C-alpha positions in Angstrom: 111.5 -124.2 -191.2 110.9 -125.9 -194.5 110.6 -123.4 -197.3 107.6 -125.3 -198.7 105.8 -125.1 -195.3 106.5 -121.4 -195.1 105.1 -120.9 -198.5 101.9 -122.7 -197.7 101.4 -120.7 -194.5 101.9 -117.4 -196.4 99.4 -118.5 -199.0 96.9 -119.3 -196.3 97.3 -116.0 -194.7 96.8 -114.1 -198.0 93.6 -116.1 -198.7 92.3 -115.4 -195.3 93.1 -111.7 -195.6 91.4 -111.5 -199.0 88.4 -113.4 -197.7 88.0 -110.9 -194.8 88.3 -108.0 -197.1 85.7 -109.5 -199.4 83.2 -110.0 -196.6 83.7 -106.4 -195.3 83.0 -105.1 -198.8 80.0 -107.3 -199.1 78.6 -106.0 -195.8 79.2 -102.4 -196.9 77.3 -103.0 -200.2 74.4 -104.6 -198.3 74.3 -101.6 -195.9 74.3 -99.2 -198.8 71.4 -101.1 -200.5 69.5 -101.1 -197.3 70.1 -97.4 -197.0 68.8 -96.9 -200.5 65.7 -99.0 -199.7 65.1 -97.0 -196.6 65.4 -93.7 -198.5 63.0 -94.9 -201.1 60.4 -96.2 -198.7 60.7 -93.3 -196.2 57.5 -93.4 -194.3 57.6 -89.6 -193.8 56.9 -89.1 -197.5 53.2 -89.1 -198.2 52.0 -90.9 -201.3 49.7 -89.3 -203.8 47.0 -91.7 -202.7 47.3 -90.7 -199.1 47.2 -87.0 -200.1 44.0 -87.6 -202.2 42.3 -89.4 -199.3 43.2 -86.6 -196.9 42.0 -84.0 -199.3 38.8 -85.9 -199.9 38.2 -86.2 -196.1 38.9 -82.5 -195.6 36.2 -81.7 -198.2 33.7 -84.2 -197.0 33.7 -83.0 -193.3 32.5 -79.4 -194.0 29.8 -80.7 -196.4 28.7 -83.2 -193.8 28.5 -80.4 -191.2 26.6 -78.2 -193.7 24.0 -80.9 -194.4 23.6 -81.5 -190.7 23.2 -77.8 -190.0 20.6 -77.5 -192.8 18.6 -80.4 -191.4 18.7 -78.9 -187.9 17.6 -75.4 -189.3 14.9 -76.9 -191.4 13.6 -78.9 -188.4 13.7 -75.8 -186.2 11.8 -73.8 -188.9 9.1 -76.4 -189.2 8.8 -76.6 -185.5 8.4 -72.9 -185.1 5.8 -72.8 -188.0 3.8 -75.6 -186.4 3.9 -73.9 -183.0 2.7 -70.7 -184.6 -0.1 -72.5 -186.4 -1.2 -74.3 -183.3 -1.1 -71.0 -181.4 -3.3 -69.3 -184.0 -5.8 -72.1 -183.8 -5.8 -71.9 -180.0 -6.2 -68.2 -179.7 -8.7 -67.7 -182.6 -11.9 -67.7 -180.7 -13.8 -66.7 -183.9 -12.8 -69.8 -185.9 -16.2 -71.5 -185.4 -17.8 -68.6 -187.3 -15.5 -69.2 -190.2 -13.1 -66.3 -189.4 -9.5 -67.4 -190.1 -7.9 -64.0 -189.4 -8.8 -62.7 -185.9 -6.8 -59.5 -186.3 -8.5 -58.6 -189.6 -11.9 -59.2 -188.1 -11.2 -57.1 -184.9 -10.1 -54.2 -187.1 -13.3 -54.4 -189.1 -15.4 -54.7 -186.0 -13.8 -51.6 -184.4 -14.1 -49.7 -187.6 -17.9 -50.4 -187.8 -18.2 -49.1 -184.2 -16.4 -45.9 -185.0 -18.5 -45.3 -188.1 -21.8 -45.8 -186.2 -20.5 -43.6 -183.4 -19.7 -40.8 -185.9 -23.1 -41.4 -187.6 -21.5 -42.0 -191.0 -24.5 -43.5 -192.7 -23.0 -44.1 -196.1 -19.9 -45.8 -194.7 -22.0 -48.0 -192.4 -24.2 -49.0 -195.4 -21.1 -50.5 -197.0 -20.9 -53.0 -194.2 -24.5 -54.2 -194.6 -25.4 -57.4 -196.4 -28.5 -56.7 -198.5 -31.3 -57.5 -198.4 -31.6 -57.2 -194.6 -34.8 -57.4 -192.5 -35.4 -54.7 -189.9 -38.4 -53.1 -188.2 -39.7 -49.8 -189.6 -42.7 -48.2 -188.0 -43.3 -51.3 -185.9 -43.4 -53.5 -189.0 -40.8 -56.0 -190.4 -39.4 -54.6 -193.6 -36.8 -56.0 -196.0 -34.2 -53.3 -196.9 -33.1 -54.0 -200.4 -30.7 -51.2 -201.3 -28.1 -49.0 -199.8 -30.2 -45.9 -200.5 -33.2 -47.4 -198.8 -31.0 -48.2 -195.8 -29.6 -44.7 -195.6 -33.1 -43.2 -195.8 -34.2 -45.3 -192.8 -30.8 -45.3 -191.0 -31.9 -43.4 -187.8 -34.8 -45.8 -187.2 -32.7 -48.9 -188.0 -29.7 -47.8 -185.8 -31.8 -46.5 -183.0 -30.4 -45.5 -179.6 -30.7 -49.1 -178.2 -28.8 -50.6 -181.1 -26.1 -47.9 -181.0 -25.6 -48.3 -177.3 -25.3 -52.1 -177.5 -22.6 -51.7 -180.2 -20.8 -49.0 -178.4 -20.6 -51.0 -175.2 -19.6 -54.2 -176.9 -15.9 -55.3 -176.6 -14.9 -57.5 -179.6 -13.1 -60.0 -177.3 -16.3 -60.5 -175.3 -18.7 -61.1 -178.2 -20.7 -64.3 -178.4 -19.5 -66.5 -181.2 -21.1 -69.5 -182.9 -21.5 -71.0 -186.3 -24.0 -68.2 -187.3 -21.4 -65.5 -186.7 -20.6 -62.8 -184.1 -23.4 -61.5 -181.9 -23.4 -57.9 -180.6 -25.2 -57.2 -177.3 -28.2 -59.4 -176.8 -28.6 -60.1 -180.5 -29.2 -56.6 -181.8 -26.5 -57.1 -184.5 -25.1 -60.2 -186.2 -21.9 -60.2 -188.2 -20.5 -62.9 -190.4 -18.1 -63.7 -193.3 -19.0 -62.8 -196.9 -16.1 -63.7 -199.2 -17.7 -62.3 -202.4 -18.2 -58.8 -201.1 -16.1 -55.6 -201.0 -15.7 -56.1 -197.3 -15.1 -59.6 -195.9 -17.2 -59.1 -192.8 -20.8 -57.7 -193.0 -23.8 -57.1 -190.8 -26.5 -59.5 -191.9 -29.0 -59.0 -189.2 -30.2 -56.1 -187.1 -32.9 -56.6 -184.4 -34.1 -53.0 -183.7 -37.6 -53.8 -182.5 
C-alpha cells in the first residue's frame, strides 16, 4: 500500500476518533447542565410565595368559619328573642288594660287578696288610689285619705266585697281598657305608674 494513502487513512481515523470523543463530552456537559436546571427548579421545593399563600389561606379559613358561626348565633339569638316577645304578647291577657308584666300583676293581685283576708287595713290602704268613691251609711262618699279609709274599712270592705275578692281567680278576671274587674264589678284595679305600688284599687262598689 502506498505510504501516502496509509498516512491519509490514519489521519482520517484520528479525526473521526477525536470527533466522537468531542460529541460524547458535549453530551455529558449538556446532561450535567440539565441536571443542574432540574435541581434548581425542583418542583418539590415550595417557593416563599406559595408558602405565603398557603399560610394566608390557613388563617382565612378559621376566620371565615368564625364569622359564619357568629352570624348563625346572632340569628338564632334574635329568633329566640322574637319568639319570646311574641309569646309574651300572646299570653298576656292583661295587655289591653296597660299591664305589660303579667307576673308582676298576678303577684300584686294575690297579695291584695291575702291582705284583705287577714284584715290588714293599713296594708290594704296602701293599694287604694285616693280619692275613691264608696257607699257609707247608704250614701255615696268620697274617701280622700288613708286614715279616712281605715276608719270606714269594715263598711267599705263588707262581707260581699270580701267574698267576691276571695273567690276570684286572677286568671279568670274580666279585663278591658278600664282595668281588671273583680267579681261582678265590686272592685276595679288598674295601672298607676306614679305611685308606690304600680297596681291600685281605684273603684269599690260596696252598695
